[in-house]
KEBA-518561 format. One record per residue (C-alpha): z negated, y, x; residue in three letters. Coordinates in nm, 4 decimals, padded with zeros to 6 digits, always signed. Example, Ala and Ser with C-alpha at 12.3 -4.5 7.8 and 13.67 -1.06 7.14 Angstrom:
REM residues 2
          z          y          x   resn
   -00.7800   -00.4500   +01.2300    ala
   -00.7140   -00.1060   +01.3670    ser
REM end
This chain:
REM residues 70
          z          y          x   resn
   -08.7465   +11.9819   +08.2499    met
   -08.5290   +12.1865   +08.0195    pro
   -08.3998   +11.8785   +07.8319    gly
   -08.7511   +11.7706   +07.7261    ala
   -08.8016   +12.0881   +07.5237    thr
   -08.4749   +12.0339   +07.3368    thr
   -08.5623   +11.6723   +07.2548    ile
   -08.9117   +11.7705   +07.1410    arg
   -08.7669   +12.0416   +06.9141    lys
   -08.5169   +11.7986   +06.7609    arg
   -08.7846   +11.5358   +06.7079    lys
   -09.0113   +11.7852   +06.5351    thr
   -08.7391   +11.9185   +06.3071    ser
   -08.6351   +11.5658   +06.2019    val
   -08.9943   +11.4526   +06.1425    ser
   -09.0560   +11.7485   +05.9109    arg
   -08.7741   +11.6467   +05.6776    arg
   -08.8617   +11.4293   +05.3856    arg
   -08.7280   +11.0743   +05.3819    arg
   -08.3695   +11.0587   +05.2554    gly
   -08.2874   +11.4164   +05.3533    glu
   -08.1715   +11.3418   +05.7065    val
   -07.8145   +11.4605   +05.7487    arg
   -07.5549   +11.2368   +05.9078    leu
   -07.2946   +11.3692   +06.1455    arg
   -06.9381   +11.3432   +06.0188    ser
   -06.8568   +11.0789   +06.2825    gln
   -07.1446   +10.8630   +06.1556    asn
   -07.0304   +10.9041   +05.7956    lys
   -06.6793   +10.7947   +05.8964    lys
   -06.8163   +10.4920   +06.0775    leu
   -07.0303   +10.3900   +05.7797    leu
   -06.7291   +10.4186   +05.5464    arg
   -06.5226   +10.2077   +05.7877    trp
   -06.7975   +09.9434   +05.8033    leu
   -06.8144   +09.9319   +05.4226    asp
   -06.4371   +09.8738   +05.4054    arg
   -06.4534   +09.6124   +05.6825    trp
   -06.7370   +09.4238   +05.5127    leu
   -06.5453   +09.4268   +05.1826    ala
   -06.2413   +09.2635   +05.3475    thr
   -06.2190   +08.8934   +05.2566    pro
   -06.2666   +08.6467   +05.5401    glu
   -05.9397   +08.4680   +05.6151    asp
   -06.0346   +08.2553   +05.9166    his
   -06.0735   +07.8817   +05.8789    ser
   -06.3809   +07.6843   +05.9816    glu
   -06.1809   +07.5456   +06.2746    gln
   -06.1091   +07.8999   +06.3985    trp
   -06.4818   +07.9834   +06.3980    trp
   -06.5657   +07.6551   +06.5747    ser
   -06.3093   +07.7277   +06.8452    glu
   -06.4421   +08.0820   +06.8878    leu
   -06.7985   +07.9556   +06.9227    glu
   -06.6864   +07.6932   +07.1782    ala
   -06.5012   +07.9635   +07.3724    asp
   -06.8157   +08.1789   +07.3856    phe
   -07.0120   +07.8804   +07.5145    gln
   -06.7524   +07.8172   +07.7860    arg
   -06.7309   +08.1894   +07.8764    his
   -07.0648   +08.3615   +07.8063    pro
   -07.0543   +08.7317   +07.7266    val
   -07.3174   +08.9780   +07.8445    ser
   -07.3467   +09.3392   +07.7336    phe
   -07.6109   +09.4285   +07.9925    arg
   -07.5129   +09.6720   +08.2674    pro
   -07.4165   +09.5083   +08.5951    thr
   -07.6571   +09.5437   +08.8842    gln
   -07.5226   +09.6608   +09.2145    ala
   -07.6827   +09.4865   +09.5026    gly
REM end
């Protein structure tokens, strides 16, 4: 299994780093900045909007599990 060696090497190199020194990929940094901006945005939906959304989810359940072919 050639992939197992690569994963083991990555795991070892990450575990040797001290806490707080793990580097983030640029895509992850971008995502974290976007999340910070999104969380700082004021909420402008009314209580009625949230109630209707919750009722819609109850009427039409959402599942993020993979579908099973059968």
